[in-house]
C-alpha atoms as one frame of an Amber mdcrd trajectory, in Angstrom:
protein
  16.007 -17.395  36.069  16.234 -20.764  34.245  14.528 -21.627  30.984  12.086
 -23.859  32.843  11.073 -20.975  35.092  10.709 -18.757  32.018   8.335 -21.238
  30.396   6.323 -21.689  33.608   6.065 -17.899  33.975   4.781 -17.551  30.400
   2.169 -20.258  30.955   1.012 -18.518  34.130   0.746 -15.225  32.251  -1.205
 -16.845  29.406  -3.585 -18.464  31.871  -4.205 -15.151  33.645  -4.806 -13.160
  30.462  -7.073 -15.846  29.054  -9.103 -15.831  32.265  -9.316 -12.099  32.921
  -8.775 -10.627  29.446  -7.118  -7.284  28.860  -8.125  -3.753  29.796  -8.418
  -0.848  27.382  -8.322   2.671  28.785  -9.955   4.893  26.151  -8.988   8.357
  27.347 -10.764  11.500  26.206  -8.501  13.804  24.203 -10.559  16.729  22.849
  -7.659  18.370  20.981  -6.591  15.106  19.376 -10.210  14.266  18.536 -10.598
  17.598  16.761  -7.468  17.014  14.686  -8.564  13.475  13.852 -11.981  14.732
  12.697 -10.370  17.431  10.540  -8.004  14.955   8.853 -10.815  12.503   8.158
 -12.990  15.288   6.754 -10.186  16.250   4.387  -9.682  12.633   3.298 -13.414
  12.407   2.597 -13.954  15.758   0.871 -10.809  16.194  -1.216 -11.293  14.454
  -4.557  -8.592  12.563  -6.423  -8.025  15.399  -8.897  -6.968  17.732  -6.084
  -5.323  15.203  -3.779  -1.789  16.149  -4.894  -2.410  19.776  -3.884  -3.538
  18.727  -0.402  -1.091  15.863   0.066   1.649  17.707   1.974  -0.828  19.211
   4.444  -2.681  15.943   5.029   0.560  13.989   5.523   1.864  16.505   8.065
  -1.468  16.519   9.926  -1.579  12.717   9.912   1.939  12.626  11.342   0.879
  14.954  14.171  -2.142  12.752  14.830  -0.034   9.567  14.832   2.544  10.994
  17.225  -0.206  12.266  19.522  -1.543   8.713  19.683   1.700   6.725  20.064
   3.822   9.209  22.044   1.519  10.732  24.684   4.270  12.308  26.777   3.936
  16.029  27.608   4.657  18.197  24.599   7.819  19.535  26.227   9.258  16.011
  25.802   8.011  15.556  22.241  10.057  17.459  19.647   8.696  15.096  16.984
   5.140  16.265  17.653   6.230  19.894  17.667   7.942  19.365  14.313   4.767
  17.874  12.827   2.560  20.691  14.164   4.953  23.284  12.750   4.830  21.433
   9.437   1.023  21.619   9.410   0.983  25.355  10.094   3.605  26.046   7.442
   1.818  24.026   4.766  -1.572  25.473   5.668  -0.195  28.987   5.181   1.076
  28.055   1.715  -2.200  26.371   0.758  -4.594  29.189   1.680  -5.898  30.876
  -1.434  -4.913  27.962  -3.707  -7.837  25.685  -2.849 -11.573  26.072  -3.001
 -12.211  25.524   0.709 -10.019  27.636   2.981 -12.254  26.752   5.920 -11.040
  23.143   5.801  -7.430  24.317   5.697  -8.097  26.570   8.681  -9.773  23.763
  10.619  -6.778  21.468  10.161  -4.348  24.231  11.124  -6.367  25.310  14.195
  -6.752  21.702  15.345  -3.023  21.046  14.958  -2.226  24.241  16.887  -4.500
  23.048  19.714  -2.641  19.741  19.811   0.621  21.647  20.062  -0.731  23.762
  22.924  -2.190  20.966  25.085  -0.564  17.885  26.567  -2.168  14.534  25.848
  -4.520  13.342  28.631  -3.471   9.785  27.699   0.024  10.482  29.016  -1.275
  11.826  32.313  -3.429   8.725  32.816  -0.510   6.449  31.918   1.776   8.136
  34.453  -0.897   7.912  37.141  -1.206   4.158  36.575   2.560   3.609  36.536
   2.938   5.396  39.859  -0.014   3.523  41.328   1.404   0.084  40.492   5.043
   1.010  41.060   7.799   1.158  38.478   9.351  -2.147  39.581   6.114  -4.035
  38.988   5.211  -2.698  35.534   6.570  -2.139  32.057   5.514   0.408  29.431
   5.396  -0.905  25.863   5.736   1.389  22.833   4.934   0.112  19.357   8.091
   1.399  17.611  11.674   2.165  18.535  11.231   5.892  17.915   8.099   5.961
  20.081   9.976   4.100  22.797  12.828   6.610  22.715  10.405   9.536  22.922
   8.389   8.105  25.813  11.510   6.988  27.673  12.904  10.516  27.521   9.940
  11.484  29.694   9.408   8.421  31.929  13.061   7.782  32.782  12.887  10.456
  35.505  10.288   8.319  37.268  12.338   5.134  36.932   9.881   3.474  34.560
  10.956   0.706  32.208  10.013   1.365  28.526  10.397  -1.320  25.857   9.149
  -2.435  22.449   7.413  -5.811  21.980  10.606  -7.576  20.878  12.226  -6.760
  24.249   9.621  -8.603  26.325  11.509 -11.904  26.311  14.095 -10.355  28.628
  11.578  -9.027  31.126  12.207  -9.865  34.809   9.713 -12.282  36.385   8.649
  -9.778  39.045   7.021  -7.500  36.448   3.294  -8.103  36.756   1.682  -5.407
  34.616   2.168  -4.306  30.993   0.993  -0.865  29.846   0.864  -0.707  26.039
   0.674   2.735  24.447  -1.727   2.781  21.530  -4.638   0.728  20.201  -4.287
  -3.082  20.334  -4.261  -3.171  16.523  -0.899  -1.373  16.540   0.808  -4.285
  18.292   1.649  -7.872  17.286  -0.886 -10.504  18.320   1.774 -12.201  20.468
   1.511  -9.332  22.954  -1.770 -10.855  24.146  -1.603 -14.436  22.842   1.827
 -15.069  24.397   1.893 -12.404  27.126   4.955 -11.616  29.198   2.907 -10.404
  32.174  -0.302 -11.535  33.833  -2.050  -8.191  33.301  -2.145  -6.050  30.143
  -3.668  -2.599  29.743  -3.800  -0.578  26.535  -3.786   3.229  26.757  -5.301
   4.922  23.731  -7.233   8.065  22.831 -10.984   7.559  22.778 -11.218   9.107
  19.301  -9.584   6.049  17.706 -12.526   3.732  17.134 -10.864   0.368  16.513
 -10.457  -1.363  19.877 -10.360  -4.939  18.584  -7.847  -7.365  20.066  -5.413
  -8.955  17.560  -5.524 -12.728  17.221  -2.994 -15.306  16.125  -2.896 -15.980
  12.373  -3.518 -19.635  13.229  -6.672 -18.926  15.254  -9.126 -19.061  12.300
  -7.728 -22.474  11.301  -7.672 -24.082  14.750 -10.452 -25.920  16.529 -11.576
 -24.026  19.619  -9.318 -21.057  18.894  -8.361 -18.872  21.829 -10.181 -15.539
  22.054  -8.958 -12.850  24.433 -11.701 -10.699  25.916 -11.348  -6.977  26.550
 -12.909  -4.530  28.989 -13.076  -0.928  27.781 -12.963   1.881  30.343 -13.775
   5.391  29.116 -11.922   8.136  30.982 -12.411  11.888  30.822 -14.144  13.919
  28.113 -14.796  11.402  25.344 -17.269  13.531  23.370 -16.556  13.435  19.639
 -16.662  16.567  17.453 -18.874  16.505  14.391 -16.731  15.050  11.642 -19.084
  15.728   8.749 -18.313  12.274   7.359 -21.089   9.675   6.898 -20.576   6.560
   9.020 -20.857   4.355   5.941 -18.228   6.337   4.026 -15.126   4.412   2.982
 -12.044   6.483   3.757  -8.510   5.364   3.006  -7.059   6.326   6.371  -3.977
   4.297   7.352  -3.085   6.471  10.387   0.499   5.189  10.205   2.557   7.660
   8.101   3.167   6.164   4.673   5.866   6.886   2.071   4.776   8.158  -1.315
   6.616   6.223  -4.021   4.652   7.133  -7.127   5.306   4.901 -10.128   8.474
   3.538 -11.687  10.085   6.135 -13.965  12.842   4.067 -15.581  12.381   2.747
 -19.088  11.799  -0.971 -19.594  15.357  -1.722 -20.678  18.567  -3.307 -19.502
  20.887  -1.016 -17.520  23.976   0.235 -19.315  27.416  -0.851 -18.137  27.645
   2.098 -15.737  24.068   1.709 -14.472  22.297  -0.601 -12.045  18.804  -1.522
 -10.865  18.457  -0.122  -7.339  15.829   0.245  -4.637  15.226   3.626  -3.068
  15.662   3.422   0.703  14.299   6.151   2.973  16.402   6.783   6.076  16.099
   8.655   9.347  17.329  12.223   9.463  15.657  13.172   6.175  18.027  11.062
   4.070  17.703   8.407   1.403  19.987   6.206  -0.684  19.888   3.943  -3.703
  20.599   0.348  -2.668  22.158  -1.703  -5.463  22.188  -5.447  -6.083  25.251
  -6.087  -3.923  25.359  -9.018  -1.570  25.596  -7.136   1.717  25.913  -3.732
   3.360  27.427  -2.676   6.667  24.866  -2.476   9.469  24.470  -2.018  13.208
  22.282  -3.845  15.729  21.891  -1.689  18.880  20.355  -4.657  20.741  23.635
  -6.564  20.724  26.227  -6.212  23.506  29.038  -3.715  23.139  31.688  -4.994
  20.749  29.239  -7.069  18.677  27.004  -4.357  17.241  28.632  -3.675  13.866
  28.240  -6.300  11.171  26.681  -6.812   7.762  23.130  -7.220   6.491  22.229
  -9.069   3.311  20.842  -6.600   0.765  17.598  -8.560   0.410  17.111  -8.377
   4.207  17.347  -4.586   4.464  13.905  -3.594   5.730  12.337  -0.894   7.945
  14.063  -1.019  11.307  17.483  -1.997   9.926  20.309   0.350  10.915  22.846
   1.033   8.144  26.392   2.295   8.700  27.317   4.676   5.874  29.863   7.260
   4.876  28.380  10.750   4.961  28.671  12.269   1.506  30.462   9.326  -0.124
  30.340   5.539  -0.384  32.436   3.221   1.723  33.541   1.110  -1.263  36.003
   3.610  -2.728  37.704   4.376   0.584  38.017   0.683   1.479  39.440  -0.069
  -1.970  42.063   2.656  -1.551  42.945   1.238   1.881  43.386  -2.229   0.370
  45.639  -0.888  -2.400  47.748   0.937   0.168  48.088  -2.314   2.127  49.549
  -4.277  -0.832  52.326  -1.684  -1.166  54.572  -1.929  -4.240  52.301  -4.518
  -5.868  49.498  -1.967  -6.200  50.384  -0.916  -9.787  50.582  -4.466 -11.178
  47.397  -5.508  -9.344  45.531  -2.481 -10.672  46.655  -3.319 -14.229  45.402
  -6.927 -14.135  42.159  -5.855 -12.468  41.478  -3.294 -15.177  42.275  -5.844
 -17.895  39.771  -8.537 -16.904  37.071  -6.034 -15.968  37.357  -4.326 -19.362
  37.154  -7.699 -21.101  33.969  -8.486 -19.164  32.497  -5.064 -19.970  33.217
  -5.648 -23.664  31.386  -9.006 -23.542  28.391  -7.373 -21.899  28.303  -4.620
 -24.509  28.594  -7.141 -27.354  26.289  -9.934 -26.195  23.964  -8.281 -23.692
  23.529  -9.103 -20.034  20.951 -11.861 -20.534  23.162 -13.949 -22.818  26.234
 -13.402 -20.615  24.314 -14.466 -17.498  23.106 -17.623 -19.260  26.660 -18.546
 -20.297  27.985 -17.962 -16.765  25.201 -20.135 -15.353  26.223 -22.907 -17.730
  29.729 -22.740 -16.271  28.367 -23.010 -12.692  29.586 -19.541 -11.775  27.938
 -18.329  -8.579  25.700 -15.212  -8.606  25.886 -14.561 -12.371  23.174 -11.928
 -12.018  25.809  -9.660 -10.464  27.931  -9.672 -13.607  27.446  -5.946 -14.221
  28.597  -5.191 -10.672  31.829  -7.142 -11.280  32.873  -4.573 -13.882  32.874
  -1.815 -11.249  36.348  -0.597 -10.255  35.913  -1.039  -6.478  34.291  -4.499
  -6.463  37.390  -6.662  -6.544  36.062  -9.968  -7.883  33.294 -12.578  -7.516
  32.854 -13.749  -3.948  33.754 -17.384  -4.699  37.342 -17.867  -5.868  36.400
 -20.822  -8.086  33.943 -18.511  -9.850  36.748 -16.039 -10.529  38.875 -18.798
 -12.046  36.000 -19.968 -14.263  35.240 -16.376 -15.294  38.840 -15.727 -16.337
  38.879 -18.943 -18.365  35.645 -17.919 -20.105  37.145 -14.497 -20.907  40.287
 -16.121 -22.318  42.567 -14.480 -19.742  45.467 -16.535 -18.281  44.793 -17.526
 -14.682  47.994 -15.996 -13.340  48.903 -13.385 -12.313  45.319 -12.031 -12.531
  43.795 -14.587 -10.168  46.520 -14.251  -7.530  46.426 -10.466  -7.704  42.662
 -10.336  -7.205  42.780 -12.739  -4.255  45.623 -10.787  -2.614  43.755  -7.512
  -3.019  40.558  -8.950  -1.605  42.370 -10.322   1.449  43.863  -6.878   2.006
  40.342  -5.473   1.756  39.095  -7.935   4.386  41.877  -6.881   6.765  41.111
  -3.201   6.235  37.413  -3.890   6.750  38.109  -5.730  10.018  40.187  -2.817
  11.274  37.428  -0.378  10.346  34.888  -2.521  12.172  36.934  -2.320  15.369
  37.100   1.456  15.097  33.364   1.623  14.410  32.642  -0.542  17.446  34.675
   1.818  19.614  32.871   4.862  18.185  29.462   3.233  18.656  30.393   2.434
  22.252  30.772   6.180  22.849  27.662   7.178  20.871  24.194   7.993  22.199
  22.148   4.994  21.038  19.102   6.470  22.731  19.335   9.385  20.288  19.682
   6.890  17.432  16.407   5.220  18.366  14.703   8.580  18.902  15.968  10.437
  15.822  16.895   7.596  13.481  20.353   9.089  12.824  23.644   9.617  14.633
  27.094  10.721  13.488  30.226   8.768  14.375  33.616  10.413  14.696  36.510
   8.229  13.516  40.170   9.177  13.290  40.865   7.009  10.233  41.575   9.012
   7.096  38.648   8.867   4.670  36.168   7.658   7.294  35.774  10.642   9.578
  32.252  11.315   8.348  30.346   8.125   9.206  26.662   7.922  10.079  24.268
   5.300  11.369  20.766   5.688   9.934  17.583   3.718  10.508  15.776   2.381
   7.438  12.249   3.800   7.401  10.950   2.378   4.138  12.061   0.427   1.072
  10.535   1.079  -2.342   8.489  -1.788  -3.795  10.202  -1.410  -7.184  13.631
  -0.585  -8.589  14.847   2.273 -10.742  17.799   2.371 -13.128  20.407   4.747
 -11.700  24.116   5.424 -12.317  26.172   2.947 -10.308  28.173   5.805  -8.806
  25.023   7.101  -7.075  24.346   3.898  -5.136  24.913   3.650  -1.374  25.448
   7.392  -1.256  23.219   9.128   1.341  21.415  12.219   0.041  18.718  14.557
   1.442  15.194  13.485   0.570  11.858  14.874   1.758  10.039  11.567   1.291
  11.122  10.361   4.727  10.042  13.471   6.620   7.033  12.080   8.482   8.030
   8.451   8.691   9.077   6.657  11.893
């Protein structure tokens, strides 16, 4: 279909949604309602002094509640929900006897067990609607990639199409109906303000009270702003259990699982020569890493066609949803550096000597004058990215990215341009060639990998034959800390187990 037809189709869809509004199917889910009431009661009753004691239980219960709401497939197709329910029961067992109100612990555990024993009625209603309309005429929309993977694992047997909002631009024109899983607030406003289909229905549990339709951020500032109406249809047993929480009570209940970062622990000081400011990144598969101030990191985009999936992401652009390609148990830098040295052959010893000489001279300047003064002097010489001066002293970072900056840096250090400059450039070009070869091997491995499992689990392992790279992983970024910590440079970009990512998606 041409671009013109695409635009006309979008206008037709907008006109239809504006005229008829959207439908919301609020489906009764007694087991989910009971768990929701128990979590909210805990959030209301547990005071700040005891919140740390209850935190693990509440986070696990909230994760079970979230997955019940966004992944309503039968429990047999939802290992993520089963994991969360098991986590609730395990933490409840540990907590009994250590808190003043065992009855609240028991209520959360019993409610979670009921969720684990009963399939979501929302899923049954969704499947009924999909079959009624026909799989060719509808699309199911999940709010996250992991939710999409979970729901697709169930609906694929019926031939249903399952996407996330960013996939809607590629939707065929003959799709007339969108079924969004979850409350409207969980989706971008564009789902209804720039719809891909002429009919939109949201499927959500009745126990989630917010049924408001998102609006464009420009709507409050525009004259005659567009407002999308909604019709709510209640289905099944929508009775609510007694929550024991006053309606006017203010409860900090985000529903979406949140990371717990705490506060910055590093002293207010400059990093030492072997240290760096780094952000903690939580990854799928229960992993984390420290992301340093480098310029880029290897990444993967599963939406791209085969052969174009592996590339690089700027460090400042690494956010939740980014997929990072990492060595399992080690960093990529050291192995790539060794590959580059091997490629230069007999020149390796002389290149290593000149590299060590200028890096030691730079480290001495930093130790003598301090990073702030050194950065100011490099700025005055128009050297690019002077804030990365500490990183340049590292053994596996070959030289500044811009060759003219390397020349200016050597002049400032009082080191003759040659052979140091030529050696560094030769080594970096060898590194680029080795990196290109690795990318080709990664592309081939990714082509054989289960990308559906990557979206579902947030982690896959790649098997490469290249020496030093046989343990490669692709991991989805789940969260990025809002502050940095000072860590040893050798610990950066090194995946390690971390419980902080357990309930994140």
